[in-house]
Backbone as a ProteinNet text record, in pm:
[ID]
protein_1_A
[PRIMARY]
XXXXXXXXXXXXXXXXXXXXXXXXXXXXXXXXXXXXXXXXXXXXXXXXXXXXXXXXXXXXXXXXX
[TERTIARY]
4535.6	4449.6	4324.3	4183.3	4088.5	4005.1	3984.1	3843.7	3867.5	3983.2	4073.5	3986.5	4019.2	3959.4	3820.5	3765.2	3613.9	3569.2	3587.6	3482.6	3545.3	3666.6	3715	3585.1	3546.7	3446.2	3307.5	3257.4	3133.1	3133.4	3227.4	3243.4	3231.7	3229.5	3227.1	3163.2	2999.1	2895	2794.5	2906.6	2870.9	2820.4	2757.9	2704.8	2754.1	2822.2	2885.4	2828.2	2835.8	2743.6	2939.1	2842.5	2954.5	3071.7	2908.4	3020.8	3059.7	3062.8	3124.5	3301.1	3294.7	3384.2	3477	3457.1	3485.3	3519.1	3522.3	3531.6	3580.3	3573.6	3655	3784	3753	3803.5	3924.9	3911	3906	3909.5	3819.2	3743.5	3654.8	3594.9	3490.8	3373	3488.5	3381.4	3361.7	3294.9	3210.8	3134.5	3078.3	3000.6	3142.1	3183.5	3310.2	3360.3	3402.3	3408.9	3378.9	3225.8	3067.5	3086	3065.1	3113.1	3192.9	3330.9	3461.3	3451.5	3351.8	3377.6	3283.8	3090.4	3034.9	3070.1	3143.3	3248.4	3277.1	3402.1	3479	3394.8	3271.3	3217.3	3112.4	3098	3142.7	2915.1	2856.1	2710.8	2654.3	2696.8	2683.8	2613.8	2432.2	2331.9	2342.2	2224.9	2213	2069.6	2013.9	1862.8	1853.3	1792.9	1789.2	1778.1	1772.9	1781.8	1767.6	1668.6	1650.9	1733.2	1703	1823.5	1651.4	1653	1545.9	1530.2	1608.7	1667.5	1691.5	1703.8	1724.8	1643.9	1578.6	1468.7	1583.1	1683.8	1794.8	1772	1860.2	1802.4	1942.8	2065.6	2168.3	2144.9	2227.4	2190.3	2300.9	2297	2375.6	2410.2	2533.1	2564.3	2529.4	2605.4	2638	2610.2	2671	2682.2	2576.9	2487.3	2474.9	2416.5	2333.6	2383.3	2298.3
3450.9	3572	3481.5	3520.1	3411.5	3445.9	3604.7	3697.6	3633.6	3591.6	3552.8	3419.2	3296.9	3243.6	3208	3283.6	3325.6	3334.2	3486.9	3572.5	3437.1	3351.4	3270.4	3166.2	3094.9	2991.7	3029.7	3195.9	3244.8	3221.9	3250.3	3352.8	3239.9	3041.9	2922.3	2940.1	2986.6	2958	2913	2818.7	2840.7	2877	2822.4	2928.9	2879.8	2968.8	2943.7	3054.8	2926.1	3011.7	2972.9	2964.7	2996.6	2926.3	2808.5	2687.7	2625.1	2693.6	2611.4	2708.2	2834.4	2894.7	2886.6	2794.3	2710.9	2600.8	2573.5	2404.5	2462.4	2549.2	2479.9	2638.6	2779.9	2818.9	2933.2	2823.8	2896	3019.8	3004.5	3196	3200	3251.5	3220.5	3419.8	3405.7	3585.5	3583.3	3456.3	3522.3	3644.1	3676.7	3837.6	3908.3	3960	4054	4069.4	3958.4	3933	3952.1	3876.7	3984.8	4128.4	4122.4	4357.4	4344.4	4341.4	4401.3	4335.8	4204.4	4237.8	4343.5	4338.3	4378.5	4546.5	4550.6	4685.1	4734.2	4633.1	4628.2	4533.7	4578.2	4584.2	4453	4362.8	4208.3	4210.1	4160.9	4207.6	4049.3	4061.1	3947.3	3966.7	3836.1	3801.1	3698.1	3756.6	3634.3	3585.3	3495.7	3406.6	3335.3	3335.3	3216.2	3087.8	2997.1	2877.4	2799.5	2691.5	2677.8	2530.5	2494.2	2370.8	2222.9	2137.7	2082.5	1997.1	1958	1854.9	1936.4	2030.4	2140.1	2292.5	2369.4	2447.1	2574.2	2491.7	2690.2	2723.4	2870.3	2922.3	2979.1	2975.8	3035.4	3097.9	3184.6	3305.4	3170.1	3185.5	3141.7	3256.1	3323.2	3376.8	3311.3	3445.7	3363.8	3459.1	3443.7	3592.6	3580.6	3701.8	3737.7	3775.4	3743	3681.5	3845.2
-2338.2	-2248.1	-2231	-2140.9	-2092.5	-2173.2	-2221	-2297.5	-2495.3	-2502.9	-2588.6	-2695.1	-2542.1	-2541.5	-2572.8	-2496.7	-2487.7	-2626.3	-2633.9	-2759.9	-2912.7	-2889.6	-3026	-3006.3	-2856.7	-2804.8	-2922.8	-2885.8	-2876.7	-3015.2	-3074.6	-3259.5	-3356.6	-3303.5	-3351.9	-3357.2	-3300	-3283.4	-3102.7	-3110.5	-2952.4	-2854.7	-2738.8	-2627.1	-2541.4	-2391	-2309.2	-2233.2	-2074.9	-1917	-1899.2	-1733.2	-1632.6	-1579.2	-1601.4	-1551.9	-1660.4	-1785	-1909.8	-1899.3	-1862.4	-1875.1	-1667.2	-1665.5	-1550.1	-1559.4	-1586.8	-1666.9	-1823.9	-1912.6	-2020.1	-2016.5	-1916.8	-1866.2	-1790.6	-1677.5	-1522	-1537.2	-1542.8	-1526.5	-1458.9	-1340.3	-1294.8	-1272.4	-1389.6	-1418.7	-1502.5	-1553.2	-1751.8	-1720.9	-1647.4	-1691.5	-1721.1	-1636	-1665.8	-1792.1	-1818.9	-1962.3	-2061.6	-2039.8	-2129.4	-2212.2	-2006.1	-2050.7	-2117	-2119.8	-2178.5	-2315.6	-2356.4	-2449.8	-2577.5	-2445.3	-2542.6	-2572.8	-2501.9	-2493.8	-2605.9	-2682.6	-2776.5	-2881.4	-2865.8	-3048	-3004.9	-2939	-3029.2	-2958.6	-3075.1	-3083.2	-2966.1	-2867.3	-2735.5	-2697	-2692.2	-2636.9	-2535.8	-2493.7	-2341.8	-2321.3	-2262.8	-2217	-2128.6	-2065.3	-1929.6	-1937.5	-1901.8	-1899	-1800.8	-1800	-1628.6	-1663.1	-1540.3	-1476.5	-1488.5	-1542.1	-1488.7	-1353.2	-1392.3	-1178.7	-1126.3	-1140.2	-931.4	-1033.2	-1092.1	-1146.9	-1093.9	-1070	-1054.6	-1192	-1249.2	-1333.3	-1329.3	-1510.8	-1572.5	-1721.6	-1689.6	-1846.3	-1926.7	-2048.1	-2104.2	-2205.3	-2295.7	-2339.1	-2478.2	-2632.2	-2771	-2933.3	-2997.9	-3028.6	-3162	-3107.9	-3176.4	-3351	-3481.8	-3599	-3683.8
[MASK]
+++++++++++++++++++++++++++++++++++++++++++++++++++++++++++++++++

């Protein structure tokens, strides 16, 4: 299950972005999976990151300690 793979990744202390989710877990619905995990009680935070080269912004998600 993709949601379980994503939470295992986050529980290991790693951050995840949408691009990571596509490359590692073959899912394009990271935001939906994060919402599911938050409803399940996981304390997942996010922050915006800017790509220095393209100036585009994206979110990364991580476990709140």
